[in-house]
Backbone bond lengths (Angstrom), bond angles and torsions (degrees), N, CA, C in turn:
res aa  C-N    CA-C-N  psi(-1)  N-CA   C-N-CA  omega(-1)  CA-C   N-CA-C  phi
1 X - - - 1.487 - - 1.559 108.36 -
2 X 1.274 112.71 128.69 1.562 120.68 -179.70 1.485 109.11 -72.28
3 X 1.304 117.76 145.05 1.485 128.78 173.50 1.432 108.11 -62.40
4 X 1.394 118.78 132.58 1.453 121.46 171.83 1.534 113.81 -82.26
5 X 1.273 116.51 148.98 1.500 123.02 176.59 1.473 110.96 -73.43
6 X 1.270 112.31 143.61 1.502 123.28 176.48 1.533 109.40 -130.01
7 X 1.363 113.04 155.83 1.385 114.63 -179.89 1.558 111.79 -78.80
8 X 1.331 112.92 128.03 1.391 122.72 -172.02 1.493 112.82 -145.89
9 X 1.346 116.87 162.50 1.545 121.38 176.66 1.540 105.66 -105.27
10 X 1.380 113.29 134.85 1.382 115.55 -172.82 1.550 101.83 -121.79
11 X 1.365 117.04 135.73 1.370 124.98 175.53 1.609 109.89 -123.40
12 X 1.268 109.15 134.26 1.498 114.04 178.59 1.487 107.02 -118.63
13 X 1.361 119.57 132.03 1.462 124.88 -178.09 1.531 101.87 -115.98
14 X 1.350 116.73 137.01 1.400 121.15 176.54 1.525 113.67 -138.67
15 X 1.332 118.86 131.24 1.530 121.30 -169.91 1.582 102.79 -77.79
16 X 1.364 115.69 134.69 1.413 124.82 174.80 1.614 109.26 -78.47
17 X 1.351 108.78 127.08 1.528 111.72 174.92 1.497 115.51 70.59
18 X 1.306 118.11 25.07 1.451 122.89 -168.53 1.645 105.68 -74.91
19 X 1.408 120.70 -16.33 1.432 119.08 -177.72 1.590 109.50 -82.07
20 X 1.294 116.44 -13.81 1.420 119.05 -172.83 1.607 109.23 -79.06
21 X 1.336 117.10 150.05 1.481 117.86 176.86 1.514 114.60 86.43
22 X 1.292 114.24 -174.47 1.535 115.06 -177.12 1.480 111.45 -91.43
23 X 1.304 116.26 -179.72 1.512 119.29 -174.90 1.603 106.94 -63.97
24 X 1.220 122.73 -36.68 1.502 122.47 176.59 1.388 112.93 -52.49
25 X 1.342 119.68 -46.10 1.438 122.26 -178.26 1.545 110.28 -67.77
26 X 1.325 117.37 -35.73 1.452 119.86 178.51 1.521 112.75 -65.49
27 X 1.374 116.94 -39.75 1.409 120.91 177.03 1.565 111.23 -65.76
28 X 1.352 116.25 -41.78 1.475 118.96 178.98 1.475 107.78 -62.60
29 X 1.307 120.47 -42.34 1.428 120.82 -179.50 1.596 112.74 -61.85
30 X 1.421 111.56 -41.86 1.508 114.52 179.18 1.497 109.51 -63.09
31 X 1.339 118.77 -36.56 1.483 117.84 -177.59 1.572 107.40 -74.28
32 X 1.393 117.80 -35.42 1.468 117.71 177.42 1.453 111.46 -62.14
33 X 1.337 118.85 -32.50 1.592 116.87 179.96 1.556 104.82 -72.31
34 X 1.271 120.41 -39.65 1.482 119.16 -179.71 1.577 106.16 -58.99
35 X 1.365 118.45 -48.35 1.467 121.53 -178.96 1.458 111.42 -58.69
36 X 1.288 121.66 -42.02 1.486 124.15 -177.87 1.612 105.01 -63.80
37 X 1.299 119.53 -42.93 1.510 115.30 -178.53 1.412 111.23 -72.91
38 X 1.361 119.83 -34.59 1.454 120.19 175.14 1.485 113.37 -58.79
39 X 1.341 116.66 -46.80 1.423 124.34 179.04 1.516 113.54 -64.23
40 X 1.218 116.99 -43.12 1.569 121.22 176.38 1.380 112.06 -65.23
41 X 1.371 116.43 -46.19 1.488 117.53 -176.41 1.468 111.52 -71.86
42 X 1.336 117.97 -28.52 1.462 119.26 177.56 1.520 115.11 -75.12
43 X 1.415 112.69 -19.60 1.497 120.00 -174.00 1.555 112.17 -82.44
44 X 1.375 112.31 -22.63 1.492 116.61 -177.10 1.581 110.13 -99.16
45 X 1.321 118.58 92.08 1.379 125.80 -174.68 1.411 116.30 -102.26
46 X 1.348 118.12 3.63 1.493 123.19 179.50 1.587 109.41 -56.66
47 X 1.267 113.55 119.19 1.442 121.89 -177.77 1.529 114.00 -59.52
48 X 1.373 117.11 -23.47 1.450 121.23 179.04 1.550 110.69 -73.53
49 X 1.369 115.44 -18.94 1.485 118.11 -175.38 1.564 106.60 -128.20
50 X 1.312 121.40 76.12 1.459 119.50 177.06 1.472 116.74 -71.72
51 X 1.270 115.58 68.74 1.487 119.20 -174.68 1.482 109.91 -77.29
52 X 1.260 121.46 -12.48 1.465 123.55 177.50 1.479 114.34 -63.11
53 X 1.227 117.77 -28.48 1.486 124.17 179.95 1.542 114.53 -82.57
54 X 1.312 114.22 -0.74 1.462 115.41 -178.09 1.608 117.31 -67.90
55 X 1.279 112.30 151.45 1.483 114.05 -177.91 1.611 108.04 -70.59
56 X 1.332 112.01 132.21 1.534 117.97 -179.55 1.529 107.65 -130.49
57 X 1.289 113.54 138.62 1.533 119.04 177.75 1.436 105.04 -135.73
58 X 1.358 116.66 128.38 1.392 125.97 175.26 1.571 107.33 -91.81
59 X 1.394 117.07 140.12 1.402 117.90 170.23 1.544 111.41 -136.96
60 X 1.273 114.43 65.60 1.446 118.87 -177.58 1.484 111.38 70.88
61 X 1.276 116.09 -114.86 1.492 122.84 -177.37 1.511 110.56 -85.82
62 X 1.342 122.76 23.36 1.485 126.29 171.05 1.471 103.99 -150.75
63 X 1.457 108.31 167.70 1.383 118.26 178.83 1.580 105.62 -152.44
64 X 1.384 112.76 151.88 1.434 124.34 176.59 1.415 110.93 -120.69
65 X 1.380 116.20 131.63 1.458 121.03 176.82 1.525 104.47 -123.50
66 X 1.265 113.96 135.94 1.447 122.09 -177.65 1.490 110.08 -126.22
67 X 1.388 120.66 110.10 1.367 129.25 -166.83 1.546 111.74 -107.51
68 X 1.271 121.09 133.39 1.424 127.52 -175.58 1.528 110.76 -63.45
69 X 1.365 119.46 143.18 1.471 122.75 179.20 1.480 116.30 -55.58
70 X 1.356 119.37 -17.76 1.399 116.32 179.76 1.544 115.80 -73.44
71 X 1.242 116.92 -12.03 1.455 125.28 176.40 1.555 110.75 -89.43
72 X 1.364 112.85 119.92 1.412 118.98 -169.43 1.622 108.50 -58.27
73 X 1.328 115.01 135.10 1.431 117.54 -179.00 1.493 113.08 -68.04
74 X 1.382 118.76 -41.77 1.434 119.42 178.53 1.458 117.12 -60.05
75 X 1.339 112.35 -32.54 1.559 120.06 172.03 1.396 110.88 -66.36
76 X 1.250 119.70 -47.32 1.588 119.77 173.61 1.420 115.73 -49.59
77 X 1.291 117.75 -47.68 1.526 120.61 -179.49 1.534 108.72 -73.07
78 X 1.240 121.13 -50.77 1.466 122.21 -169.15 1.538 111.45 -76.42
79 X 1.256 116.15 -48.58 1.499 123.58 -175.57 1.490 112.81 -82.04
80 X 1.329 115.37 -48.56 1.514 118.24 -175.38 1.498 113.13 -84.41
81 X 1.291 120.67 -53.03 1.409 125.15 -174.02 1.492 109.57 -78.23
82 X 1.386 125.02 -54.28 1.414 123.31 -175.05 1.486 112.23 -83.22
83 X 1.254 124.46 -12.10 1.451 124.47 179.79 1.519 112.17 -107.89
84 X 1.402 115.59 -66.22 1.375 118.07 -175.27 1.511 120.83 -72.27
85 X 1.341 114.51 -29.46 1.452 117.69 178.91 1.508 108.31 -70.05
86 X 1.354 121.14 -50.46 1.526 116.26 174.94 1.440 115.51 -55.04
87 X 1.290 120.55 -40.54 1.487 122.41 179.71 1.535 109.91 -59.81
88 X 1.437 117.49 -49.45 1.428 123.50 177.88 1.546 109.00 -59.12
89 X 1.363 121.62 -44.04 1.435 124.33 178.10 1.546 107.84 -57.95
90 X 1.314 118.52 -45.61 1.422 121.00 178.72 1.471 117.51 -58.50
91 X 1.285 114.65 -40.06 1.555 126.07 178.60 1.434 109.15 -64.04
92 X 1.404 114.32 -51.30 1.530 121.36 -175.69 1.502 107.67 -63.50
93 X 1.279 118.30 -52.22 1.496 123.13 -176.45 1.526 113.03 -66.62
94 X 1.324 116.14 -24.33 1.449 120.83 179.18 1.510 112.70 -58.13
95 X 1.331 113.78 -35.25 1.469 119.96 -177.51 1.455 114.48 -104.59
96 X 1.345 120.07 9.93 1.415 121.28 -172.25 1.517 106.86 -104.69
97 X 1.422 113.55 156.19 1.373 118.23 170.02 1.613 110.20 -64.18
98 X 1.292 114.10 141.88 1.537 118.03 -175.73 1.588 109.04 -51.13
99 X 1.291 113.59 -38.63 1.512 119.48 -179.20 1.549 113.02 -61.63
100 X 1.300 113.31 -24.41 1.488 123.85 -177.54 1.504 111.46 -103.35
101 X 1.244 116.98 23.73 1.535 119.90 178.24 1.398 110.84 -66.99
102 X 1.299 116.92 128.50 1.487 123.31 176.81 1.559 112.21 -87.08
103 X 1.388 112.08 128.72 1.441 115.19 169.46 1.457 107.09 -131.08
104 X 1.373 115.55 149.17 1.484 120.67 -172.29 1.496 117.74 -131.12
105 X 1.229 117.14 138.35 1.453 125.45 167.21 1.568 108.51 -100.42
106 X 1.358 115.26 125.92 1.525 115.30 178.77 1.556 105.59 -122.86
107 X 1.307 109.97 140.35 1.482 121.38 176.62 1.543 109.19 -120.55
108 X 1.391 117.94 146.98 1.441 122.91 -179.34 1.530 109.13 -139.22
109 X 1.320 112.41 137.80 1.447 120.93 171.96 1.587 107.70 -153.45
110 X 1.320 113.45 165.30 1.477 116.70 176.29 1.507 111.12 -139.36
111 X 1.264 109.87 162.10 1.446 116.51 -177.78 1.546 115.18 149.65
112 X 1.345 117.45 -172.86 1.517 118.97 -178.60 1.480 111.10 -63.21
113 X 1.246 117.54 125.21 1.442 127.29 -176.07 1.586 115.49 -134.94
114 X 1.238 116.92 137.82 1.432 121.01 -179.70 1.465 108.54 -108.70
115 X 1.327 119.63 129.04 1.423 125.55 176.93 1.569 107.72 -119.21
116 X 1.324 113.67 112.90 1.513 120.37 173.06 1.549 100.55 -125.79
117 X 1.263 115.33 92.84 1.585 121.08 -176.10 1.511 106.73 -53.91
118 X 1.324 116.64 125.75 1.528 132.05 12.91 1.496 112.33 -95.38
119 X 1.360 120.76 12.48 1.437 125.36 -173.33 1.545 108.52 -100.91
120 X 1.423 112.09 156.46 1.508 113.19 172.28 1.521 101.33 -152.10
121 X 1.304 117.47 152.42 1.309 124.14 -178.85 1.555 117.52 -154.44
122 X 1.264 119.04 168.07 1.518 119.32 177.96 1.554 106.07 135.80
123 X 1.300 114.89 169.84 1.469 118.60 -177.78 1.490 111.86 -68.62
124 X 1.305 123.05 -33.98 1.489 122.89 173.08 1.471 114.22 -60.07
125 X 1.377 120.63 -33.82 1.405 121.62 -179.77 1.636 106.87 -70.65
126 X 1.286 116.31 -39.93 1.532 120.15 179.47 1.487 105.99 -70.10
127 X 1.307 121.40 -39.85 1.418 120.33 -174.68 1.556 110.37 -68.12
128 X 1.207 117.56 -45.84 1.546 119.64 178.33 1.428 109.17 -60.30
129 X 1.374 124.95 -40.63 1.429 123.12 -177.16 1.452 107.38 -67.00
130 X 1.297 122.74 -38.56 1.527 122.87 177.60 1.468 109.54 -72.61
131 X 1.342 118.12 -38.51 1.500 118.23 -177.67 1.517 110.31 -62.24
132 X 1.348 116.81 -48.30 1.415 123.11 -173.00 1.469 111.23 -64.40
133 X 1.277 119.11 -25.11 1.501 125.10 -177.69 1.549 112.90 -97.46
134 X 1.363 115.50 6.16 1.486 114.81 -174.25 1.522 107.65 -64.63
135 X 1.417 115.72 137.43 1.484 121.61 177.22 1.440 112.77 -50.33
136 X 1.320 120.87 -49.76 1.463 120.47 -176.06 1.497 110.58 -68.04
137 X 1.208 120.18 -30.16 1.563 120.24 172.33 1.543 113.30 -65.91
138 X 1.363 111.43 -44.22 1.541 112.28 170.98 1.470 117.26 -58.91
139 X 1.337 114.96 -44.09 1.466 121.94 179.93 1.555 109.21 -63.77
140 X 1.354 119.03 -35.73 1.420 118.32 -179.16 1.549 112.67 -65.35
141 X 1.341 117.38 -26.79 1.455 119.36 176.96 1.481 111.55 -81.73
142 X 1.403 114.11 -33.73 1.518 117.07 173.29 1.464 109.04 -61.77
143 X 1.392 121.37 -39.25 1.395 122.69 -174.89 1.573 111.33 -77.31
144 X 1.236 118.29 -12.16 1.479 126.29 -176.57 1.549 110.32 -120.65
145 X 1.380 119.20 57.04 1.489 123.12 -166.25 1.618 109.86 -64.68
146 X 1.240 120.44 -16.27 1.546 124.49 177.38 1.472 110.84 -81.80
147 X 1.311 124.14 -13.68 1.378 125.52 -178.19 1.473 114.24 -97.74
148 X 1.311 115.82 141.97 1.478 122.87 -174.81 1.432 113.61 -105.31
149 X 1.270 120.59 -1.30 1.505 125.35 -177.35 1.488 112.68 -149.66
150 X 1.396 114.36 131.58 1.371 123.10 169.27 1.481 110.79 -125.95
151 X 1.326 120.93 155.12 1.443 123.24 -179.47 1.482 112.07 -137.22
152 X 1.285 118.12 137.49 1.458 126.65 173.37 1.608 111.61 -128.25
153 X 1.279 115.13 138.12 1.481 117.58 175.39 1.469 111.40 -126.09
154 X 1.361 117.61 151.46 1.404 118.41 177.83 1.567 112.71 -65.31
155 X 1.299 114.04 163.70 1.433 118.87 -178.88 1.591 113.32 -62.70
156 X 1.387 113.34 -42.56 1.536 118.69 175.55 1.576 109.49 -63.14
157 X 1.224 115.51 -36.04 1.551 115.37 -177.98 1.520 107.79 -74.87
158 X 1.263 120.44 -37.98 1.505 122.41 173.29 1.471 113.05 -57.98
159 X 1.358 113.63 -52.79 1.546 120.08 -177.16 1.561 107.22 -59.97
160 X 1.345 120.89 -50.55 1.427 125.99 -167.24 1.579 111.71 -81.99
161 X 1.312 115.64 -24.57 1.465 120.09 -173.58 1.455 111.31 -114.92
162 X 1.343 116.21 -71.26 1.468 124.17 -166.34 1.488 110.22 -59.70
163 X 1.397 115.93 -47.38 1.475 120.54 -169.40 1.465 110.13 -69.90
164 X 1.391 118.46 -13.08 1.474 122.26 -175.88 1.607 107.53 -75.89
165 X 1.294 110.60 -20.20 1.541 111.84 176.75 1.525 116.83 85.59
166 X 1.230 119.56 0.37 1.480 122.57 -179.22 1.513 107.03 -61.38
167 X 1.327 117.73 143.17 1.492 125.74 178.25 1.550 111.25 55.59
168 X 1.350 114.58 28.49 1.418 122.51 178.93 1.524 118.79 68.91
169 X 1.326 111.14 18.43 1.552 114.21 -174.40 1.656 110.50 -67.40
170 X 1.245 118.49 -20.98 1.499 120.40 174.83 1.430 112.68 -65.30
171 X 1.258 117.26 -16.91 1.591 121.42 176.62 1.450 111.86 -88.44
172 X 1.375 121.13 -3.24 1.421 116.56 178.82 1.502 110.77 -87.28
173 X 1.226 113.37 141.17 1.562 120.48 -173.70 1.481 116.43 -74.24
174 X 1.373 121.99 49.56 1.457 118.40 178.19 1.503 112.97 -67.04
175 X 1.350 115.44 147.17 1.457 119.24 172.10 1.440 113.89 -131.04
176 X 1.347 120.18 144.05 1.396 120.15 -173.41 1.513 117.88 -75.75
177 X 1.330 123.82 138.00 1.513 121.80 176.90 1.491 104.71 -137.07
178 X 1.275 114.31 151.18 1.485 120.33 178.23 1.572 107.75 -88.20
179 X 1.279 114.22 135.95 1.527 118.51 -178.24 1.551 106.86 -112.42
180 X 1.278 115.85 98.89 1.489 121.08 176.03 1.511 114.84 -84.14
181 X 1.256 119.41 134.83 1.421 120.89 172.30 1.567 106.07 -156.79
182 X 1.287 117.69 160.74 1.487 121.58 -174.95 1.531 110.14 -52.97
183 X 1.375 116.47 -42.73 1.451 119.33 -176.68 1.563 112.73 -115.72
184 X 1.336 115.04 20.75 1.437 113.61 -172.31 1.614 103.91 -159.47
185 X 1.347 114.10 116.69 1.356 120.91 175.88 1.521 107.98 -137.71
186 X 1.402 111.14 103.08 1.571 115.37 -175.08 1.555 103.13 -145.26
187 X 1.318 106.90 173.14 1.465 119.99 176.66 1.547 111.37 -92.77
188 X 1.285 120.22 128.29 1.404 124.92 173.73 1.550 112.09 -115.55
189 X 1.288 117.07 162.06 1.516 122.54 -176.72 1.546 105.47 -120.29
190 X 1.317 118.38 114.99 1.325 127.24 -175.30 1.524 116.52 -101.04
191 X 1.464 115.82 141.28 1.417 120.71 171.99 1.537 108.64 -143.15
192 X 1.352 111.31 125.08 1.436 122.08 169.71 1.461 111.50 -124.51
193 X 1.268 121.19 130.55 1.543 117.80 -174.30 1.514 112.75 -53.71
194 X 1.289 115.78 144.07 1.490 120.30 -178.77 1.458 105.07 -81.84
195 X 1.454 117.03 167.29 1.462 122.31 174.84 1.524 110.13 92.23
196 X 1.317 115.30 158.30 1.428 123.04 -174.94 1.525 112.88 -106.92
197 X 1.302 115.03 5.40 1.516 114.06 177.94 1.455 109.88 -104.32
198 X 1.336 118.71 144.47 1.632 120.29 -179.55 1.555 103.89 -71.31
199 X 1.425 104.26 161.74 1.391 116.09 179.89 1.548 111.24 -65.45
200 X 1.297 117.48 139.32 1.526 117.28 178.67 1.441 116.15 -54.04
201 X 1.291 121.04 151.47 1.525 123.35 179.94 1.486 106.44 -108.74
202 X 1.291 119.91 108.15 1.463 125.17 179.50 1.525 110.66 -51.01
203 X 1.305 111.65 131.34 1.536 111.65 173.09 1.543 107.57 -124.15
204 X 1.332 114.03 -166.33 1.489 114.21 -176.47 1.579 109.83 -62.01
205 X 1.302 112.10 144.62 1.402 118.03 179.70 1.417 122.13 76.07
206 X 1.443 112.61 1.83 1.406 122.15 177.97 1.554 111.94 -106.57
207 X 1.406 117.53 115.32 1.449 119.38 -179.04 1.524 111.58 -62.75
208 X 1.280 122.34 128.08 1.463 122.03 174.52 1.526 114.14 -45.43
209 X 1.344 115.49 -39.55 1.418 115.76 -174.29 1.515 108.53 -64.92
210 X 1.375 115.14 -45.34 1.455 119.45 -179.77 1.561 111.93 -60.21
211 X 1.395 117.88 -42.36 1.405 118.82 175.24 1.525 116.53 -63.98
212 X 1.290 115.02 -28.97 1.485 118.50 -179.72 1.522 110.62 -73.34
213 X 1.306 114.89 -30.51 1.509 115.13 179.06 1.527 111.47 -63.85
214 X 1.363 119.26 -29.58 1.471 122.45 179.45 1.469 111.45 -84.36
215 X 1.274 122.25 -4.50 1.400 124.88 -170.37 1.604 107.48 -50.21
216 X 1.334 114.67 136.50 1.453 122.21 172.00 1.543 115.29 51.96
217 X 1.299 110.54 33.66 1.551 111.41 176.89 1.368 113.71 58.36
218 X 1.431 119.78 40.63 1.494 121.78 -168.11 1.614 109.82 -64.28
219 X 1.294 112.34 147.41 1.482 114.72 -175.73 1.562 111.11 -103.34
220 X 1.295 116.05 2.95 1.517 119.89 -177.02 1.484 106.61 -140.65
221 X 1.308 114.47 129.44 1.533 122.65 178.73 1.454 107.00 -127.28
222 X 1.379 122.19 127.72 1.496 122.64 176.94 1.409 108.70 -155.09
223 X 1.337 119.58 165.11 1.409 125.11 177.57 1.498 109.04 -101.04
224 X 1.310 114.66 147.32 1.433 118.80 174.06 1.481 111.48 -121.24
225 X 1.394 112.02 165.20 1.435 116.38 179.01 1.493 114.11 -60.18
226 X 1.255 122.96 131.32 1.521 120.03 174.44 1.548 105.70 161.10
227 X 1.417 116.28 -160.17 1.434 122.91 178.10 1.459 110.99 -60.88
228 X 1.333 118.89 154.42 1.513 122.74 -177.02 1.607 106.25 -58.92
229 X 1.348 113.85 153.27 1.410 124.73 174.81 1.545 114.26 66.35
230 X 1.427 114.74 16.03 1.437 113.25 177.88 1.533 105.11 -88.97
231 X 1.372 116.43 113.35 1.493 119.02 -179.47 1.514 106.53 -126.52
232 X 1.233 114.78 146.76 1.516 122.64 178.30 1.510 109.15 -123.37
233 X 1.298 117.10 142.65 1.491 123.92 174.94 1.544 103.43 -114.34
234 X 1.284 119.03 108.32 1.477 118.66 -177.43 1.537 110.26 -124.35
235 X 1.273 118.03 138.77 1.400 122.45 178.76 1.614 110.71 -79.92
236 X 1.237 112.31 151.12 1.482 115.28 179.27 1.561 110.47 -83.12
């Protein structure tokens, strides 16, 4: 009997510029991606959001994370992707050779998804693969060489989650882009941190929450409803 599809959130992570350099660099970047996900998942221990048990598949210079529907989508974007992923990136890159600096493109969609370990399928899986590889998304990271993270979400995710404004997501400066592909032509919503300076790299004595507020030279800082000391720095 085949596994039935369930509503889930799908995240696709892709390493920027992974094809450049020799095989040793490629392996190091693959390992760095695994380290970033390990650090970010380990950092979110809120029992209300057991994200650590999510299905995760590594594919060399990319990774897929499938999160159960019981975990709030606004929390996934604001607290996991926009807070913990940048902190983990800063930590991994702080100890790396500059030539091995890890930069990531992240795509998010949600919908009916089938998980049959180690396989995963469904429209959100296809959508995130196309979104993360969108030419305008790739170019946006080329045009922002100081930034280590870019995010794109599907139009349905933007409409149903981001635009609702939970966790302050309506303050994030997403912009619409068309994502053309042979079998995929849809609208995506893109965000790359503003400013020309890289995100700060937390060192000893610096609280991760404080460092994340300064990420990407953010121009707006505000508190959102949630556990104490949850602070987001988001660009307009």
